[in-house]
PDB file as gemmi writes it, atoms N, CA and C in Angstrom:
CRYST1    1.000    1.000    1.000  90.00  90.00  90.00 P 1                      
ATOM      1  N   UNK A   1      24.238  -7.647   4.110  1.00  0.00           N  
ATOM      2  CA  UNK A   1      24.667  -6.275   4.034  1.00  0.00           C  
ATOM      3  C   UNK A   1      23.433  -5.381   3.974  1.00  0.00           C  
ATOM      4  N   UNK A   2      23.417  -4.322   4.789  1.00  0.00           N  
ATOM      5  CA  UNK A   2      22.295  -3.400   4.808  1.00  0.00           C  
ATOM      6  C   UNK A   2      22.420  -2.393   3.672  1.00  0.00           C  
ATOM      7  N   UNK A   3      21.297  -2.051   3.082  1.00  0.00           N  
ATOM      8  CA  UNK A   3      21.282  -0.993   2.088  1.00  0.00           C  
ATOM      9  C   UNK A   3      20.844   0.287   2.777  1.00  0.00           C  
ATOM     10  N   UNK A   4      21.162   1.451   2.217  1.00  0.00           N  
ATOM     11  CA  UNK A   4      20.753   2.705   2.857  1.00  0.00           C  
ATOM     12  C   UNK A   4      19.246   2.804   3.050  1.00  0.00           C  
ATOM     13  N   UNK A   5      18.457   2.176   2.192  1.00  0.00           N  
ATOM     14  CA  UNK A   5      16.998   2.206   2.314  1.00  0.00           C  
ATOM     15  C   UNK A   5      16.535   1.515   3.587  1.00  0.00           C  
ATOM     16  N   UNK A   6      17.249   0.473   4.018  1.00  0.00           N  
ATOM     17  CA  UNK A   6      16.797  -0.336   5.136  1.00  0.00           C  
ATOM     18  C   UNK A   6      17.250   0.195   6.481  1.00  0.00           C  
ATOM     19  N   UNK A   7      18.504   0.593   6.607  1.00  0.00           N  
ATOM     20  CA  UNK A   7      18.985   1.077   7.887  1.00  0.00           C  
ATOM     21  C   UNK A   7      20.273   1.844   7.709  1.00  0.00           C  
ATOM     22  N   UNK A   8      20.775   2.361   8.809  1.00  0.00           N  
ATOM     23  CA  UNK A   8      22.026   3.085   8.781  1.00  0.00           C  
ATOM     24  C   UNK A   8      21.843   4.493   9.275  1.00  0.00           C  
ATOM     25  N   UNK A   9      22.922   5.085   9.757  1.00  0.00           N  
ATOM     26  CA  UNK A   9      22.821   6.402  10.352  1.00  0.00           C  
ATOM     27  C   UNK A   9      22.452   7.497   9.361  1.00  0.00           C  
ATOM     28  N   UNK A  10      22.735   7.332   8.070  1.00  0.00           N  
ATOM     29  CA  UNK A  10      22.448   8.382   7.103  1.00  0.00           C  
ATOM     30  C   UNK A  10      21.065   8.246   6.465  1.00  0.00           C  
ATOM     31  N   UNK A  11      20.371   7.177   6.750  1.00  0.00           N  
ATOM     32  CA  UNK A  11      19.051   6.963   6.156  1.00  0.00           C  
ATOM     33  C   UNK A  11      18.034   7.915   6.769  1.00  0.00           C  
ATOM     34  N   UNK A  12      17.243   8.552   5.935  1.00  0.00           N  
ATOM     35  CA  UNK A  12      16.216   9.472   6.405  1.00  0.00           C  
ATOM     36  C   UNK A  12      14.904   8.715   6.597  1.00  0.00           C  
ATOM     37  N   UNK A  13      14.241   8.970   7.714  1.00  0.00           N  
ATOM     38  CA  UNK A  13      12.968   8.311   7.996  1.00  0.00           C  
ATOM     39  C   UNK A  13      11.902   8.796   7.015  1.00  0.00           C  
ATOM     40  N   UNK A  14      11.054   7.873   6.584  1.00  0.00           N  
ATOM     41  CA  UNK A  14       9.937   8.188   5.705  1.00  0.00           C  
ATOM     42  C   UNK A  14       8.693   8.340   6.568  1.00  0.00           C  
ATOM     43  N   UNK A  15       7.997   9.468   6.426  1.00  0.00           N  
ATOM     44  CA  UNK A  15       6.777   9.694   7.197  1.00  0.00           C  
ATOM     45  C   UNK A  15       5.644   8.864   6.608  1.00  0.00           C  
ATOM     46  N   UNK A  16       4.948   8.139   7.470  1.00  0.00           N  
ATOM     47  CA  UNK A  16       3.815   7.315   7.050  1.00  0.00           C  
ATOM     48  C   UNK A  16       2.568   8.188   7.060  1.00  0.00           C  
ATOM     49  N   UNK A  17       1.910   8.272   5.884  1.00  0.00           N  
ATOM     50  CA  UNK A  17       0.740   9.127   5.727  1.00  0.00           C  
ATOM     51  C   UNK A  17      -0.423   8.302   5.172  1.00  0.00           C  
ATOM     52  N   UNK A  18      -1.246   7.717   6.041  1.00  0.00           N  
ATOM     53  CA  UNK A  18      -2.365   6.904   5.543  1.00  0.00           C  
ATOM     54  C   UNK A  18      -3.423   7.768   4.860  1.00  0.00           C  
ATOM     55  N   UNK A  19      -4.130   7.183   3.903  1.00  0.00           N  
ATOM     56  CA  UNK A  19      -5.218   7.905   3.250  1.00  0.00           C  
ATOM     57  C   UNK A  19      -6.317   8.228   4.252  1.00  0.00           C  
ATOM     58  N   UNK A  20      -6.563   7.316   5.178  1.00  0.00           N  
ATOM     59  CA  UNK A  20      -7.538   7.551   6.243  1.00  0.00           C  
ATOM     60  C   UNK A  20      -6.829   8.301   7.363  1.00  0.00           C  
ATOM     61  N   UNK A  21      -7.037   9.600   7.425  1.00  0.00           N  
ATOM     62  CA  UNK A  21      -6.351  10.425   8.424  1.00  0.00           C  
ATOM     63  C   UNK A  21      -6.770  10.086   9.851  1.00  0.00           C  
ATOM     64  N   UNK A  22      -7.848   9.339  10.011  1.00  0.00           N  
ATOM     65  CA  UNK A  22      -8.328   8.945  11.336  1.00  0.00           C  
ATOM     66  C   UNK A  22      -7.866   7.550  11.729  1.00  0.00           C  
ATOM     67  N   UNK A  23      -6.904   6.981  11.010  1.00  0.00           N  
ATOM     68  CA  UNK A  23      -6.430   5.632  11.308  1.00  0.00           C  
ATOM     69  C   UNK A  23      -5.800   5.595  12.694  1.00  0.00           C  
ATOM     70  N   UNK A  24      -6.427   4.860  13.604  1.00  0.00           N  
ATOM     71  CA  UNK A  24      -5.937   4.685  14.975  1.00  0.00           C  
ATOM     72  C   UNK A  24      -6.290   3.282  15.428  1.00  0.00           C  
ATOM     73  N   UNK A  25      -5.394   2.673  16.200  1.00  0.00           N  
ATOM     74  CA  UNK A  25      -5.694   1.381  16.803  1.00  0.00           C  
ATOM     75  C   UNK A  25      -6.264   1.639  18.185  1.00  0.00           C  
ATOM     76  N   UNK A  26      -7.487   1.140  18.416  1.00  0.00           N  
ATOM     77  CA  UNK A  26      -8.189   1.404  19.674  1.00  0.00           C  
ATOM     78  C   UNK A  26      -8.288   0.178  20.567  1.00  0.00           C  
ATOM     79  N   UNK A  27      -7.652  -0.912  20.180  1.00  0.00           N  
ATOM     80  CA  UNK A  27      -7.682  -2.118  20.998  1.00  0.00           C  
ATOM     81  C   UNK A  27      -8.523  -3.234  20.413  1.00  0.00           C  
ATOM     82  N   UNK A  28      -9.205  -2.976  19.310  1.00  0.00           N  
ATOM     83  CA  UNK A  28      -9.993  -4.014  18.635  1.00  0.00           C  
ATOM     84  C   UNK A  28      -9.601  -4.048  17.155  1.00  0.00           C  
ATOM     85  N   UNK A  29      -9.880  -5.183  16.531  1.00  0.00           N  
ATOM     86  CA  UNK A  29      -9.618  -5.385  15.104  1.00  0.00           C  
ATOM     87  C   UNK A  29      -8.161  -5.091  14.756  1.00  0.00           C  
ATOM     88  N   UNK A  30      -7.268  -5.692  15.534  1.00  0.00           N  
ATOM     89  CA  UNK A  30      -5.841  -5.424  15.365  1.00  0.00           C  
ATOM     90  C   UNK A  30      -5.341  -5.812  13.979  1.00  0.00           C  
ATOM     91  N   UNK A  31      -5.805  -6.919  13.448  1.00  0.00           N  
ATOM     92  CA  UNK A  31      -5.308  -7.351  12.141  1.00  0.00           C  
ATOM     93  C   UNK A  31      -5.767  -6.412  11.032  1.00  0.00           C  
ATOM     94  N   UNK A  32      -6.995  -5.906  11.114  1.00  0.00           N  
ATOM     95  CA  UNK A  32      -7.478  -4.939  10.124  1.00  0.00           C  
ATOM     96  C   UNK A  32      -6.667  -3.647  10.222  1.00  0.00           C  
ATOM     97  N   UNK A  33      -6.421  -3.192  11.445  1.00  0.00           N  
ATOM     98  CA  UNK A  33      -5.597  -1.998  11.635  1.00  0.00           C  
ATOM     99  C   UNK A  33      -4.203  -2.200  11.042  1.00  0.00           C  
ATOM    100  N   UNK A  34      -3.577  -3.337  11.344  1.00  0.00           N  
ATOM    101  CA  UNK A  34      -2.219  -3.595  10.866  1.00  0.00           C  
ATOM    102  C   UNK A  34      -2.165  -3.658   9.342  1.00  0.00           C  
ATOM    103  N   UNK A  35      -3.186  -4.235   8.709  1.00  0.00           N  
ATOM    104  CA  UNK A  35      -3.229  -4.273   7.235  1.00  0.00           C  
ATOM    105  C   UNK A  35      -3.253  -2.848   6.667  1.00  0.00           C  
ATOM    106  N   UNK A  36      -4.101  -1.987   7.244  1.00  0.00           N  
ATOM    107  CA  UNK A  36      -4.200  -0.609   6.756  1.00  0.00           C  
ATOM    108  C   UNK A  36      -2.903   0.160   7.007  1.00  0.00           C  
ATOM    109  N   UNK A  37      -2.332  -0.042   8.184  1.00  0.00           N  
ATOM    110  CA  UNK A  37      -1.086   0.639   8.548  1.00  0.00           C  
ATOM    111  C   UNK A  37       0.055   0.203   7.626  1.00  0.00           C  
ATOM    112  N   UNK A  38       0.170  -1.100   7.397  1.00  0.00           N  
ATOM    113  CA  UNK A  38       1.232  -1.610   6.530  1.00  0.00           C  
ATOM    114  C   UNK A  38       1.049  -1.150   5.089  1.00  0.00           C  
ATOM    115  N   UNK A  39      -0.187  -1.097   4.615  1.00  0.00           N  
ATOM    116  CA  UNK A  39      -0.437  -0.619   3.257  1.00  0.00           C  
ATOM    117  C   UNK A  39       0.040   0.823   3.116  1.00  0.00           C  
ATOM    118  N   UNK A  40      -0.346   1.672   4.059  1.00  0.00           N  
ATOM    119  CA  UNK A  40       0.079   3.071   4.017  1.00  0.00           C  
ATOM    120  C   UNK A  40       1.599   3.177   4.075  1.00  0.00           C  
ATOM    121  N   UNK A  41       2.213   2.419   4.971  1.00  0.00           N  
ATOM    122  CA  UNK A  41       3.673   2.460   5.123  1.00  0.00           C  
ATOM    123  C   UNK A  41       4.367   2.005   3.843  1.00  0.00           C  
ATOM    124  N   UNK A  42       3.882   0.932   3.250  1.00  0.00           N  
ATOM    125  CA  UNK A  42       4.502   0.407   2.033  1.00  0.00           C  
ATOM    126  C   UNK A  42       4.329   1.365   0.857  1.00  0.00           C  
ATOM    127  N   UNK A  43       3.155   1.991   0.746  1.00  0.00           N  
ATOM    128  CA  UNK A  43       2.927   2.958  -0.331  1.00  0.00           C  
ATOM    129  C   UNK A  43       3.849   4.164  -0.197  1.00  0.00           C  
ATOM    130  N   UNK A  44       4.162   4.540   1.044  1.00  0.00           N  
ATOM    131  CA  UNK A  44       5.046   5.682   1.285  1.00  0.00           C  
ATOM    132  C   UNK A  44       6.522   5.303   1.222  1.00  0.00           C  
ATOM    133  N   UNK A  45       6.821   4.012   1.084  1.00  0.00           N  
ATOM    134  CA  UNK A  45       8.207   3.563   1.009  1.00  0.00           C  
ATOM    135  C   UNK A  45       8.898   3.477   2.356  1.00  0.00           C  
ATOM    136  N   UNK A  46       8.124   3.299   3.415  1.00  0.00           N  
ATOM    137  CA  UNK A  46       8.681   3.218   4.766  1.00  0.00           C  
ATOM    138  C   UNK A  46       9.360   1.871   4.989  1.00  0.00           C  
ATOM    139  N   UNK A  47      10.440   1.899   5.734  1.00  0.00           N  
ATOM    140  CA  UNK A  47      11.143   0.667   6.095  1.00  0.00           C  
ATOM    141  C   UNK A  47      10.450   0.029   7.298  1.00  0.00           C  
ATOM    142  N   UNK A  48      10.855  -1.186   7.627  1.00  0.00           N  
ATOM    143  CA  UNK A  48      10.311  -1.836   8.820  1.00  0.00           C  
ATOM    144  C   UNK A  48      10.635  -1.030  10.072  1.00  0.00           C  
ATOM    145  N   UNK A  49      11.812  -0.443  10.128  1.00  0.00           N  
ATOM    146  CA  UNK A  49      12.172   0.390  11.280  1.00  0.00           C  
ATOM    147  C   UNK A  49      11.264   1.618  11.364  1.00  0.00           C  
ATOM    148  N   UNK A  50      10.950   2.228  10.214  1.00  0.00           N  
ATOM    149  CA  UNK A  50      10.017   3.357  10.197  1.00  0.00           C  
ATOM    150  C   UNK A  50       8.664   2.941  10.774  1.00  0.00           C  
ATOM    151  N   UNK A  51       8.194   1.752  10.401  1.00  0.00           N  
ATOM    152  CA  UNK A  51       6.905   1.258  10.895  1.00  0.00           C  
ATOM    153  C   UNK A  51       6.913   1.159  12.412  1.00  0.00           C  
ATOM    154  N   UNK A  52       7.999   0.626  12.965  1.00  0.00           N  
ATOM    155  CA  UNK A  52       8.100   0.474  14.422  1.00  0.00           C  
ATOM    156  C   UNK A  52       8.129   1.841  15.095  1.00  0.00           C  
ATOM    157  N   UNK A  53       8.991   2.723  14.622  1.00  0.00           N  
ATOM    158  CA  UNK A  53       9.186   4.008  15.284  1.00  0.00           C  
ATOM    159  C   UNK A  53       7.963   4.917  15.206  1.00  0.00           C  
ATOM    160  N   UNK A  54       7.140   4.754  14.162  1.00  0.00           N  
ATOM    161  CA  UNK A  54       5.997   5.649  13.987  1.00  0.00           C  
ATOM    162  C   UNK A  54       4.676   5.086  14.493  1.00  0.00           C  
ATOM    163  N   UNK A  55       4.631   3.808  14.818  1.00  0.00           N  
ATOM    164  CA  UNK A  55       3.348   3.233  15.218  1.00  0.00           C  
ATOM    165  C   UNK A  55       2.742   3.890  16.460  1.00  0.00           C  
ATOM    166  N   UNK A  56       3.526   4.389  17.422  1.00  0.00           N  
ATOM    167  CA  UNK A  56       2.884   5.043  18.572  1.00  0.00           C  
ATOM    168  C   UNK A  56       1.958   6.200  18.178  1.00  0.00           C  
ATOM    169  N   UNK A  57       2.242   6.867  17.073  1.00  0.00           N  
ATOM    170  CA  UNK A  57       1.387   7.962  16.604  1.00  0.00           C  
ATOM    171  C   UNK A  57       0.021   7.478  16.139  1.00  0.00           C  
ATOM    172  N   UNK A  58      -0.103   6.173  15.913  1.00  0.00           N  
ATOM    173  CA  UNK A  58      -1.349   5.603  15.404  1.00  0.00           C  
ATOM    174  C   UNK A  58      -2.070   4.768  16.462  1.00  0.00           C  
ATOM    175  N   UNK A  59      -1.670   4.920  17.707  1.00  0.00           N  
ATOM    176  CA  UNK A  59      -2.289   4.165  18.795  1.00  0.00           C  
ATOM    177  C   UNK A  59      -3.235   5.079  19.551  1.00  0.00           C  
ATOM    178  N   UNK A  60      -4.455   4.572  19.810  1.00  0.00           N  
ATOM    179  CA  UNK A  60      -5.537   5.405  20.302  1.00  0.00           C  
ATOM    180  C   UNK A  60      -5.564   5.737  21.775  1.00  0.00           C  
ATOM    181  N   UNK A  61      -4.704   5.156  22.585  1.00  0.00           N  
ATOM    182  CA  UNK A  61      -4.716   5.488  24.011  1.00  0.00           C  
ATOM    183  C   UNK A  61      -3.324   5.327  24.601  1.00  0.00           C  
ATOM    184  N   UNK A  62      -3.117   5.961  25.741  1.00  0.00           N  
ATOM    185  CA  UNK A  62      -1.824   5.841  26.421  1.00  0.00           C  
ATOM    186  C   UNK A  62      -1.579   4.419  26.896  1.00  0.00           C  
ATOM    187  N   UNK A  63      -2.634   3.712  27.302  1.00  0.00           N  
ATOM    188  CA  UNK A  63      -2.474   2.321  27.741  1.00  0.00           C  
ATOM    189  C   UNK A  63      -1.945   1.443  26.606  1.00  0.00           C  
ATOM    190  N   UNK A  64      -2.483   1.635  25.405  1.00  0.00           N  
ATOM    191  CA  UNK A  64      -2.019   0.863  24.253  1.00  0.00           C  
ATOM    192  C   UNK A  64      -0.588   1.265  23.911  1.00  0.00           C  
ATOM    193  N   UNK A  65      -0.286   2.557  23.950  1.00  0.00           N  
ATOM    194  CA  UNK A  65       1.085   3.008  23.686  1.00  0.00           C  
ATOM    195  C   UNK A  65       2.059   2.383  24.675  1.00  0.00           C  
ATOM    196  N   UNK A  66       1.704   2.401  25.957  1.00  0.00           N  
ATOM    197  CA  UNK A  66       2.581   1.814  26.979  1.00  0.00           C  
ATOM    198  C   UNK A  66       2.823   0.333  26.713  1.00  0.00           C  
ATOM    199  N   UNK A  67       1.754  -0.381  26.332  1.00  0.00           N  
ATOM    200  CA  UNK A  67       1.886  -1.813  26.059  1.00  0.00           C  
ATOM    201  C   UNK A  67       2.833  -2.055  24.883  1.00  0.00           C  
ATOM    202  N   UNK A  68       2.705  -1.256  23.834  1.00  0.00           N  
ATOM    203  CA  UNK A  68       3.570  -1.413  22.659  1.00  0.00           C  
ATOM    204  C   UNK A  68       5.007  -1.037  23.001  1.00  0.00           C  
ATOM    205  N   UNK A  69       5.198   0.043  23.727  1.00  0.00           N  
ATOM    206  CA  UNK A  69       6.557   0.451  24.105  1.00  0.00           C  
ATOM    207  C   UNK A  69       7.256  -0.626  24.929  1.00  0.00           C  
ATOM    208  N   UNK A  70       6.482  -1.411  25.685  1.00  0.00           N  
ATOM    209  CA  UNK A  70       7.056  -2.473  26.519  1.00  0.00           C  
ATOM    210  C   UNK A  70       7.354  -3.763  25.745  1.00  0.00           C  
ATOM    211  N   UNK A  71       6.914  -3.853  24.503  1.00  0.00           N  
ATOM    212  CA  UNK A  71       7.125  -5.070  23.716  1.00  0.00           C  
ATOM    213  C   UNK A  71       8.556  -5.134  23.200  1.00  0.00           C  
ATOM    214  N   UNK A  72       9.116  -6.337  23.185  1.00  0.00           N  
ATOM    215  CA  UNK A  72      10.509  -6.496  22.743  1.00  0.00           C  
ATOM    216  C   UNK A  72      10.688  -6.098  21.280  1.00  0.00           C  
ATOM    217  N   UNK A  73       9.658  -6.282  20.463  1.00  0.00           N  
ATOM    218  CA  UNK A  73       9.749  -5.891  19.058  1.00  0.00           C  
ATOM    219  C   UNK A  73       9.951  -4.396  18.889  1.00  0.00           C  
ATOM    220  N   UNK A  74       9.366  -3.614  19.795  1.00  0.00           N  
ATOM    221  CA  UNK A  74       9.573  -2.163  19.747  1.00  0.00           C  
ATOM    222  C   UNK A  74      10.995  -1.822  20.175  1.00  0.00           C  
ATOM    223  N   UNK A  75      11.453  -2.446  21.252  1.00  0.00           N  
ATOM    224  CA  UNK A  75      12.796  -2.169  21.774  1.00  0.00           C  
ATOM    225  C   UNK A  75      13.885  -2.512  20.757  1.00  0.00           C  
ATOM    226  N   UNK A  76      13.680  -3.598  20.009  1.00  0.00           N  
ATOM    227  CA  UNK A  76      14.688  -4.029  19.031  1.00  0.00           C  
ATOM    228  C   UNK A  76      14.427  -3.476  17.631  1.00  0.00           C  
ATOM    229  N   UNK A  77      13.343  -2.721  17.484  1.00  0.00           N  
ATOM    230  CA  UNK A  77      12.943  -2.129  16.199  1.00  0.00           C  
ATOM    231  C   UNK A  77      12.704  -3.193  15.137  1.00  0.00           C  
ATOM    232  N   UNK A  78      12.117  -4.309  15.558  1.00  0.00           N  
ATOM    233  CA  UNK A  78      11.810  -5.402  14.638  1.00  0.00           C  
ATOM    234  C   UNK A  78      10.313  -5.397  14.334  1.00  0.00           C  
ATOM    235  N   UNK A  79       9.947  -4.986  13.114  1.00  0.00           N  
ATOM    236  CA  UNK A  79       8.539  -4.914  12.754  1.00  0.00           C  
ATOM    237  C   UNK A  79       7.881  -6.293  12.793  1.00  0.00           C  
ATOM    238  N   UNK A  80       8.541  -7.318  12.294  1.00  0.00           N  
ATOM    239  CA  UNK A  80       7.951  -8.663  12.271  1.00  0.00           C  
ATOM    240  C   UNK A  80       7.613  -9.126  13.683  1.00  0.00           C  
ATOM    241  N   UNK A  81       8.519  -8.894  14.623  1.00  0.00           N  
ATOM    242  CA  UNK A  81       8.284  -9.307  16.011  1.00  0.00           C  
ATOM    243  C   UNK A  81       7.186  -8.458  16.634  1.00  0.00           C  
ATOM    244  N   UNK A  82       7.250  -7.147  16.447  1.00  0.00           N  
ATOM    245  CA  UNK A  82       6.239  -6.262  17.039  1.00  0.00           C  
ATOM    246  C   UNK A  82       4.853  -6.588  16.502  1.00  0.00           C  
ATOM    247  N   UNK A  83       4.752  -6.817  15.196  1.00  0.00           N  
ATOM    248  CA  UNK A  83       3.454  -7.147  14.590  1.00  0.00           C  
ATOM    249  C   UNK A  83       2.893  -8.419  15.224  1.00  0.00           C  
ATOM    250  N   UNK A  84       3.743  -9.431  15.339  1.00  0.00           N  
ATOM    251  CA  UNK A  84       3.317 -10.699  15.934  1.00  0.00           C  
ATOM    252  C   UNK A  84       2.880 -10.498  17.387  1.00  0.00           C  
ATOM    253  N   UNK A  85       3.621  -9.700  18.125  1.00  0.00           N  
ATOM    254  CA  UNK A  85       3.273  -9.453  19.526  1.00  0.00           C  
ATOM    255  C   UNK A  85       1.953  -8.698  19.648  1.00  0.00           C  
ATOM    256  N   UNK A  86       1.697  -7.769  18.755  1.00  0.00           N  
ATOM    257  CA  UNK A  86       0.425  -7.035  18.791  1.00  0.00           C  
ATOM    258  C   UNK A  86      -0.743  -7.968  18.495  1.00  0.00           C  
ATOM    259  N   UNK A  87      -0.571  -8.847  17.519  1.00  0.00           N  
ATOM    260  CA  UNK A  87      -1.636  -9.806  17.200  1.00  0.00           C  
ATOM    261  C   UNK A  87      -1.857 -10.750  18.376  1.00  0.00           C  
ATOM    262  N   UNK A  88      -0.778 -11.209  19.004  1.00  0.00           N  
ATOM    263  CA  UNK A  88      -0.921 -12.085  20.176  1.00  0.00           C  
ATOM    264  C   UNK A  88      -1.642 -11.365  21.312  1.00  0.00           C  
ATOM    265  N   UNK A  89      -1.324 -10.102  21.509  1.00  0.00           N  
ATOM    266  CA  UNK A  89      -1.888  -9.336  22.631  1.00  0.00           C  
ATOM    267  C   UNK A  89      -3.343  -8.958  22.402  1.00  0.00           C  
ATOM    268  N   UNK A  90      -3.675  -8.484  21.203  1.00  0.00           N  
ATOM    269  CA  UNK A  90      -5.019  -7.968  20.957  1.00  0.00           C  
ATOM    270  C   UNK A  90      -5.845  -8.797  19.986  1.00  0.00           C  
ATOM    271  N   UNK A  91      -5.264  -9.778  19.328  1.00  0.00           N  
ATOM    272  CA  UNK A  91      -6.005 -10.576  18.355  1.00  0.00           C  
ATOM    273  C   UNK A  91      -7.109 -11.407  18.972  1.00  0.00           C  
ATOM    274  N   UNK A  92      -6.906 -11.887  20.183  1.00  0.00           N  
ATOM    275  CA  UNK A  92      -7.904 -12.718  20.847  1.00  0.00           C  
ATOM    276  C   UNK A  92      -9.175 -11.950  21.185  1.00  0.00           C  
ATOM    277  N   UNK A  93      -9.076 -10.635  21.335  1.00  0.00           N  
ATOM    278  CA  UNK A  93     -10.254  -9.821  21.639  1.00  0.00           C  
ATOM    279  C   UNK A  93     -11.308 -10.015  20.566  1.00  0.00           C  
ATOM    280  N   UNK A  94     -10.876  -9.999  19.298  1.00  0.00           N  
ATOM    281  CA  UNK A  94     -11.806 -10.156  18.188  1.00  0.00           C  
ATOM    282  C   UNK A  94     -12.437 -11.542  18.181  1.00  0.00           C  
ATOM    283  N   UNK A  95     -11.642 -12.572  18.437  1.00  0.00           N  
ATOM    284  CA  UNK A  95     -12.156 -13.942  18.427  1.00  0.00           C  
ATOM    285  C   UNK A  95     -13.210 -14.118  19.512  1.00  0.00           C  
ATOM    286  N   UNK A  96     -12.929 -13.648  20.695  1.00  0.00           N  
ATOM    287  CA  UNK A  96     -13.879 -13.775  21.802  1.00  0.00           C  
ATOM    288  C   UNK A  96     -15.159 -13.023  21.486  1.00  0.00           C  
ATOM    289  N   UNK A  97     -15.045 -11.836  20.953  1.00  0.00           N  
ATOM    290  CA  UNK A  97     -16.216 -11.020  20.659  1.00  0.00           C  
ATOM    291  C   UNK A  97     -17.159 -11.726  19.685  1.00  0.00           C  
ATOM    292  N   UNK A  98     -16.610 -12.372  18.658  1.00  0.00           N  
ATOM    293  CA  UNK A  98     -17.449 -12.966  17.623  1.00  0.00           C  
ATOM    294  C   UNK A  98     -17.856 -14.408  17.902  1.00  0.00           C  
ATOM    295  N   UNK A  99     -17.267 -15.042  18.899  1.00  0.00           N  
ATOM    296  CA  UNK A  99     -17.641 -16.423  19.179  1.00  0.00           C  
ATOM    297  C   UNK A  99     -18.502 -16.554  20.427  1.00  0.00           C  
ATOM    298  N   UNK A 100     -18.614 -15.503  21.207  1.00  0.00           N  
ATOM    299  CA  UNK A 100     -19.432 -15.570  22.423  1.00  0.00           C  
ATOM    300  C   UNK A 100     -20.910 -15.588  22.047  1.00  0.00           C  
ATOM    301  N   UNK A 101     -21.690 -16.351  22.798  1.00  0.00           N  
ATOM    302  CA  UNK A 101     -23.128 -16.433  22.515  1.00  0.00           C  
ATOM    303  C   UNK A 101     -23.909 -15.571  23.468  1.00  0.00           C  
TER     304      UNK A 101                                                      
END                                                                             
């Protein structure tokens, strides 16, 4: 059973307001970005749906926004799926950068 905090037509969206007003995902360090974003969202009392719906405001380019909008986690408003898809898509960038000689 859903509670009003989690979903439903009468639930009001909680605005996510990070302490770092410059918080943007630019295509690198996706896990660090997601940790900061989730911390801000949780401190503000945002639901998982709020996290999904507001993440485009924290993406640094139209290409990244387009990629996120095309992810199934965004379409279904599933934060767990979207988070996993973002890590799969951009997480390897960090590994390659730090392991290349």
